[in-house]
C-alpha positions in Angstrom: -37.8 183.0 -13.5 -37.0 181.6 -16.8 -36.7 184.1 -20.0 -39.7 184.6 -22.0 -39.8 185.0 -25.9 -39.2 188.5 -25.7 -36.3 188.5 -23.4 -34.8 185.7 -25.6 -35.0 187.5 -28.7 -32.9 190.3 -26.9 -29.3 190.8 -28.5 -26.4 192.6 -26.7 -26.5 195.7 -28.8 -30.2 196.1 -28.4 -28.9 197.5 -24.8 -27.6 200.6 -26.3 -30.7 201.5 -28.1 -32.5 202.5 -24.5 -30.3 205.4 -23.9 -26.7 206.5 -23.5 -25.8 205.2 -19.9 -26.3 201.8 -18.2 -26.3 201.9 -14.6 -23.7 199.7 -12.7 -25.7 198.9 -9.3 -24.5 197.3 -6.1 -27.3 196.6 -3.9 -26.7 196.0 -0.1 -30.7 195.6 1.1 -32.9 193.8 -1.3 -35.9 195.9 0.0 -34.1 198.8 -2.1 -34.4 197.0 -5.2 -37.7 197.8 -6.6 -38.1 201.6 -5.5 -34.4 202.2 -7.2 -35.5 200.6 -10.3 -38.6 202.6 -10.5 -36.6 206.0 -9.4 -34.3 205.1 -12.4 -37.1 204.3 -14.8 -38.9 207.8 -13.7 -35.3 209.4 -15.2 -35.8 207.8 -18.2 -33.3 204.7 -17.7 -34.7 201.6 -18.3 -31.5 199.2 -18.8 -30.4 198.2 -15.1 -27.1 196.3 -14.5 -27.2 194.6 -11.1 -23.9 193.5 -10.1 -23.2 190.0 -8.2 -21.0 191.8 -5.8 -23.4 191.4 -2.5 -25.4 188.6 -1.0 -28.6 189.9 -2.0 -27.9 190.8 -5.4 -29.9 187.6 -7.2 -32.8 188.4 -4.9 -32.9 192.1 -6.2 -32.7 190.9 -9.6 -35.7 188.8 -8.9 -37.6 191.3 -7.3 -37.0 193.9 -10.1 -38.0 191.3 -12.6 -41.4 190.5 -11.1 -42.4 194.0 -9.7 -40.7 196.4 -12.7 -41.3 194.5 -15.7 -40.6 197.6 -17.8 -37.4 197.4 -16.8 -34.6 195.4 -18.5 -32.7 194.1 -15.7 -29.5 192.2 -16.1 -26.6 190.7 -13.8 -23.1 192.1 -13.8 -20.1 190.9 -12.6 -20.6 187.0 -13.8 -17.4 185.1 -13.3 -18.6 181.6 -13.7 -21.0 179.4 -15.4 -22.9 178.9 -12.3 -23.2 182.8 -11.9 -24.8 182.6 -15.5 -27.2 180.1 -14.4 -28.0 181.7 -11.0 -28.6 185.2 -12.9 -30.8 183.4 -15.6 -32.9 181.7 -12.8 -33.4 185.1 -11.0 -35.0 186.6 -14.3 -32.0 188.3 -15.8 -32.5 189.4 -19.1 -28.8 189.8 -20.0 -25.4 189.4 -18.2 -22.3 191.5 -18.2 -18.7 189.6 -17.1 -15.7 192.0 -16.1 -13.5 189.8 -18.4 -13.7 187.2 -21.0 -13.9 183.4 -20.1 -15.1 180.8 -22.4 -17.1 178.9 -19.7 -19.3 182.0 -18.9 -19.8 182.7 -22.7 -20.6 179.1 -23.3 -23.2 179.0 -20.3 -24.9 182.3 -21.4 -25.2 180.8 -25.2 -26.7 177.6 -23.6 -29.4 179.7 -21.6 -29.9 182.1 -24.5 -29.0 185.0 -22.1 -27.3 187.7 -24.1 -23.7 188.5 -22.8 -21.8 191.6 -22.9 -18.2 190.3 -22.0 -15.6 192.4 -20.7 -12.1 192.9 -22.3 -8.9 195.0 -21.4 -6.7 194.0 -24.3 -6.5 193.3 -27.8 -5.8 190.0 -27.5 -9.2 189.8 -25.3 -11.1 191.6 -28.2 -9.9 188.9 -30.7 -10.9 185.8 -28.6 -14.4 187.4 -28.1 -14.7 188.3 -31.7 -13.6 184.8 -32.8 -16.4 183.3 -30.3 -19.0 185.8 -32.0 -19.1 188.8 -29.7 -19.0 192.2 -31.3 -20.3 194.1 -28.7 -17.9 194.3 -25.5 -17.5 195.8 -22.3 -14.3 198.0 -21.8 -13.3 197.5 -18.4 -11.7 199.0 -16.4 -12.2 201.5 -18.9 -9.9 204.6 -17.3 -7.4 202.4 -16.2 -7.2 200.4 -19.2 -6.1 203.1 -21.5 -9.2 205.5 -21.6 -10.4 207.1 -24.4 -7.1 207.0 -26.3 -7.2 203.1 -26.2 -10.7 203.0 -27.9 -9.4 205.5 -30.4 -6.4 203.3 -31.2 -8.9 200.1 -31.4 -11.3 201.6 -33.9 -9.3 200.8 -37.1 -8.0 197.4 -36.3 -11.4 196.4 -34.8 -13.6 198.4 -36.8 -16.3 195.8 -36.6 -16.6 195.7 -32.8 -18.6 198.1 -30.5 -18.0 199.0 -27.0 -19.4 199.7 -23.6 -16.8 201.5 -21.6 -17.4 201.0 -17.7 -15.0 202.0 -14.9 -14.0 205.4 -13.9 -16.5 207.1 -16.1 -18.5 210.2 -14.6 -21.2 212.5 -15.9 -18.6 215.0 -16.9 -16.3 212.5 -18.8 -19.1 210.3 -20.2 -19.8 212.7 -23.3 -16.1 212.2 -24.5 -16.6 208.4 -24.6 -19.9 208.6 -26.3 -18.3 210.8 -29.1 -16.4 207.8 -30.3 -17.8 206.1 -33.1 -17.1 202.5 -31.7 -18.8 203.6 -28.3 -22.6 202.9 -28.2 -23.3 203.2 -24.6 -21.3 203.8 -21.3 -21.5 201.9 -18.0 -21.7 204.2 -14.8 -21.9 203.9 -10.9 -22.7 207.3 -10.5 -26.5 207.0 -11.2 -27.0 205.1 -8.0 -24.4 206.3 -5.1 -24.4 204.2 -1.9 -25.3 207.0 0.1 -28.3 207.8 -2.0 -29.5 204.3 -1.7 -28.7 204.2 2.1 -30.8 207.3 2.8 -33.7 205.9 0.4 -33.1 209.4 -1.6 -35.1 208.0 -4.6 -35.8 211.8 -6.0 -31.9 211.9 -6.2 -31.4 208.7 -8.1 -34.4 210.1 -10.7 -32.5 213.4 -11.0 -29.4 211.5 -11.7 -31.0 209.1 -14.3 -32.4 211.9 -15.9 -29.2 213.6 -16.4 -27.5 210.7 -17.6 -30.6 210.3 -20.1 -29.8 213.6 -21.4 -26.2 213.0 -22.3 -25.0 213.8 -25.8 -21.6 213.4 -27.3 -19.1 215.9 -26.8 
C-alpha cells in the first residue's frame, strides 16, 4: 500500500499536533490490531506507532491502514533500509528508529516516509541535525539522562525538538511535557500486554483518554 498525497505531505513534527502521547505498541496477534486501533481512537489517540518487534507487526500495520484510515499508523524500531521499505509497503505513514543511521534516513527520504530518528547522545543529535532532522526521538529517555539531559540540550540544540520515549509513564509524562524542547512523549503504557491478551478494549480506551488529557507539570 503506497502512500497517498495526504500521507506524503505529513512532516515528522506534525505527529506532535494530534496529542501529547504517541503509543509505542507491540502486537503479538494480528487480529488485535484493528480493535486496538479503534479503542485508542475512541480515547482520543490518533497517532499509533506499531513497533517491528514481532512477526505480525507489518501485517498489523497493513490491517490498521486499511480498516482504520482515520488513524495515523507508523512503524517503529526501524533498523535498516529494508525495514523502511517493508513499512512503507505495509502502509505506514511515518517511521521511527531507535537510533540514528544514515541508511535508514536515506531510505525514508527516498520513500517520502517521514522519519523520527532516535538519538541518545549529543553527537547523534548533531549528526541527525546535519542531515536535516530537527524533530528527534530521545531514546531510551529515562536511562539516557532523563529530564536533566533534555534540559542540558535546550541551549546548544535550541533548534531541535524531541519526543522522549523509554521509561515514561502516565505519572512522569507531565514533567517531560513541561520542557520547552519536548513536543510529545512516547509511551507503552497505553497498550499493556495483558490488556491486549485479554482483549480489554475498554481499558485501552480509558488509558488513551487519560493520556490525551495530559498537561505539562
